[in-house]
C-alpha positions in Angstrom: 79.8 -28.0 -134.5 83.3 -27.1 -134.2 84.5 -25.7 -137.7 88.4 -26.1 -136.8 88.3 -29.6 -138.0 86.2 -31.4 -140.7 83.5 -33.7 -139.3 82.9 -37.1 -141.3 79.9 -39.4 -141.1 81.3 -42.9 -142.1 79.0 -45.2 -143.9 79.2 -49.0 -144.3 81.2 -49.0 -147.2 84.1 -46.7 -145.5 83.7 -48.8 -142.4 84.4 -52.0 -144.1 87.0 -50.7 -146.7 89.3 -49.0 -144.2 90.2 -52.3 -142.6 89.5 -54.9 -144.9 90.2 -53.6 -148.4 93.5 -54.1 -150.2 96.6 -52.2 -148.5 96.5 -49.7 -151.3 92.9 -48.6 -150.8 93.1 -48.8 -146.8 96.0 -46.5 -147.0 94.2 -44.2 -149.1 91.3 -44.2 -147.1 93.2 -43.8 -143.9 95.1 -40.5 -145.4 91.5 -39.2 -146.1 90.3 -39.7 -142.7 93.7 -38.5 -140.9 93.1 -35.9 -138.2 89.1 -35.8 -139.0 86.6 -36.0 -136.3 84.6 -39.2 -137.1 81.0 -39.9 -136.3 78.7 -43.0 -137.2 75.4 -44.6 -136.2 73.8 -47.7 -134.8 72.3 -48.4 -138.6 75.7 -48.5 -139.9 77.2 -50.6 -137.1 74.2 -53.1 -138.0 74.8 -53.2 -141.8 78.8 -53.5 -140.9 78.1 -56.0 -138.1 76.2 -58.6 -140.2 78.2 -58.2 -143.5 81.9 -58.5 -141.6 80.6 -61.2 -139.1 79.0 -63.4 -141.4 82.0 -63.0 -143.8 84.2 -64.1 -140.8 82.0 -67.1 -139.6 82.2 -68.5 -143.2 85.8 -68.2 -143.4 86.1 -69.9 -140.1 83.7 -72.6 -140.9 85.8 -73.6 -143.9 89.3 -72.9 -142.6 88.4 -75.1 -139.5 88.3 -78.3 -142.0 92.0 -78.1 -142.7 94.8 -78.7 -140.7 97.4 -77.7 -143.4 97.7 -74.1 -144.3 98.9 -75.1 -148.1 95.5 -77.2 -148.3 93.4 -74.3 -147.0 94.9 -71.7 -149.4 94.3 -74.2 -152.5 90.9 -74.6 -151.5 90.3 -71.1 -150.9 91.8 -70.3 -154.1 89.6 -72.7 -155.9 86.5 -71.2 -154.2 87.7 -68.0 -155.4 87.9 -69.0 -159.0 84.6 -70.6 -158.9 83.2 -67.1 -157.8 82.0 -68.5 -154.3 83.9 -65.7 -152.7 83.0 -62.2 -152.8 85.9 -59.4 -152.8 85.4 -59.0 -148.8 85.8 -62.6 -148.1 88.8 -63.1 -150.5 90.7 -59.8 -149.0 90.1 -61.3 -145.3 91.6 -64.7 -146.2 94.6 -63.1 -148.2 95.2 -60.8 -145.3 95.2 -63.5 -142.8 97.3 -66.1 -144.9 100.0 -63.2 -145.2 99.7 -62.6 -141.5 100.0 -66.3 -140.1 101.8 -69.2 -141.3 99.6 -72.0 -139.8 95.9 -72.7 -139.3 95.8 -72.5 -135.5 96.3 -69.0 -135.1 94.2 -68.1 -138.1 91.5 -69.7 -136.4 92.2 -67.8 -132.9 92.2 -64.6 -134.6 89.0 -65.4 -136.4 87.5 -66.5 -133.0 88.6 -63.5 -131.3 87.2 -61.1 -134.0 83.8 -63.1 -134.1 83.2 -62.9 -130.5 83.7 -59.1 -130.1 87.1 -57.8 -131.2 85.6 -56.4 -134.6 84.3 -53.7 -132.6 88.0 -52.5 -132.0 88.0 -51.9 -136.0 84.6 -50.2 -136.3 85.1 -47.7 -133.6 88.9 -47.2 -134.6 89.5 -43.4 -135.1 87.9 -42.1 -132.2 84.4 -42.6 -133.0 82.3 -42.4 -129.9 80.8 -45.4 -128.3 77.5 -43.7 -128.0 76.3 -43.7 -131.8 73.5 -41.9 -133.4 70.4 -43.8 -133.3 67.2 -42.7 -135.2 65.7 -45.8 -136.0 66.4 -48.2 -133.3 67.8 -51.0 -135.7 68.1 -54.3 -134.0 68.6 -56.5 -137.2 71.5 -58.7 -136.6 72.6 -57.8 -133.2 72.4 -61.3 -131.6 75.6 -62.7 -130.6 77.2 -65.1 -132.7 76.3 -68.8 -131.6 79.0 -71.3 -131.7 77.7 -75.2 -132.1 79.2 -78.0 -130.1 80.5 -79.4 -133.2 82.8 -76.1 -133.4 80.8 -74.3 -136.3 79.4 -70.8 -135.9 76.0 -69.9 -137.0 75.4 -67.2 -139.7 73.8 -64.2 -138.3 70.3 -63.5 -139.7 70.0 -60.7 -142.1 66.5 -61.5 -143.5 63.8 -60.0 -141.3 63.7 -57.2 -139.0 62.7 -57.6 -135.4 59.7 -56.4 -134.1 61.3 -53.7 -131.8 62.6 -51.9 -134.9 61.6 -48.1 -135.1 61.9 -47.7 -138.9 58.1 -47.4 -139.3 58.2 -44.2 -136.9 61.5 -43.0 -138.6 59.6 -42.6 -141.6 56.7 -41.0 -140.0 59.0 -38.1 -138.6 60.7 -37.9 -142.1 57.8 -37.7 -144.0 58.9 -34.8 -146.4 62.1 -36.8 -147.2 60.0 -39.9 -148.0 57.8 -37.5 -150.4 61.1 -36.1 -151.9 62.3 -39.5 -152.7 58.9 -40.7 -154.0 59.0 -37.7 -156.2 62.6 -38.6 -157.7 63.0 -37.4 -161.4 63.9 -40.5 -163.0 64.6 -39.0 -166.2 67.8 -37.4 -164.7 69.4 -40.6 -164.1 70.9 -43.0 -166.8 72.5 -46.3 -167.2 75.9 -44.2 -167.1 75.3 -42.4 -163.9 73.2 -45.0 -162.3 74.0 -48.2 -163.4 72.0 -50.3 -160.8 68.9 -48.5 -161.3 69.1 -47.4 -157.5 67.2 -44.3 -157.9 64.5 -46.1 -159.4 64.4 -48.6 -156.6 64.3 -45.9 -154.0 61.5 -44.2 -155.6 59.5 -47.2 -156.1 60.0 -48.1 -152.5 59.3 -44.5 -151.0 56.1 -44.5 -152.9 55.1 -47.8 -151.8 55.8 -46.8 -148.0 53.5 -43.6 -148.5 50.9 -45.9 -150.0 51.1 -47.9 -146.8 53.6 -50.6 -147.4 55.7 -52.1 -144.3 58.9 -50.3 -144.2 60.4 -53.4 -142.9 62.9 -56.1 -144.3 63.5 -56.1 -147.8 62.3 -52.5 -148.2 64.5 -51.3 -145.3 67.2 -52.9 -147.2 66.6 -51.0 -150.4 66.0 -47.7 -148.4 69.3 -48.1 -146.5 71.5 -45.3 -148.2 68.7 -42.9 -147.9 68.3 -43.8 -144.2 71.7 -43.4 -143.5 71.9 -39.9 -145.4 69.1 -38.4 -143.4 70.3 -39.9 -140.1 73.8 -38.2 -140.9 72.3 -35.0 -141.7 70.0 -34.6 -138.9 72.1 -36.3 -136.1 75.3 -34.0 -136.9 74.1 -30.9 -139.0 76.7 -29.8 -141.5 78.6 -33.1 -141.3 80.0 -34.7 -144.7 78.9 -38.5 -145.4 82.3 -40.4 -146.0 81.6 -42.9 -148.4 83.2 -45.1 -151.3 79.3 -45.9 -152.6 78.5 -43.8 -155.2 74.7 -43.6 -154.6 75.2 -41.4 -151.7 76.3 -38.7 -154.6 73.1 -39.5 -156.2 70.9 -38.9 -153.2 72.9 -35.7 -151.9 70.6 -33.2 -154.1 67.3 -34.9 -153.0 68.0 -35.0 -149.5 70.1 -31.8 -148.9 73.3 -33.9 -147.5 76.9 -33.2 -148.0 79.0 -35.9 -149.2 82.7 -36.9 -149.6 82.6 -39.3 -152.2 86.3 -41.2 -152.2 86.7 -42.5 -155.9 89.0 -45.7 -156.0 
């Protein structure tokens, strides 16, 4: 690997936030990535795709019910106050309302993103189209479906397709699986691991070693470990660029390098 420039492997949190976070956060991420060589993987792309596309689809299906933008703003603000919207959904809506002053161009932009323009954002910064792919992940890879009534169907995120390679991935990474199953949980506390992520990963790793299927919910629990291993082995020496503290917790266990951008 060329050492004249720093290499970053972008995890899902960085990929989403570098375009969809508040302006201050976006600018901080972009400054941090400026003139860096960027890499990513199919596995991250699948996580990004299902999260972002389903957010865009949800927004589209809500806004198409409104012809008046002021009514739409009141409706979405009420949904935010009621806790219906997560941060990503609210950030996307605010960005659209700031850019456009009527509903029709907002819906056109959303349709464009849903039907393919999202890829321009994912690959922005010179990420090569030939992504690393050690898992053969195909979850959520289907094209968005638009119903005759004008609504889009959400992309399924609950079940892994049969042609996924995650089982073979863990067979080839058996030593990593053992390291994860052997995590010393006593070194993690409510302060440094408030979501008890390491306990969940440790339990799932042991369950896979004991013969449990690594698909579906198990894979989602192990996703940060999968991304860590994939980055490490696809691009030796690369730093995982993330806004997710879990990668910091995993780096000693999996011998990875991490650039954790704290916001």
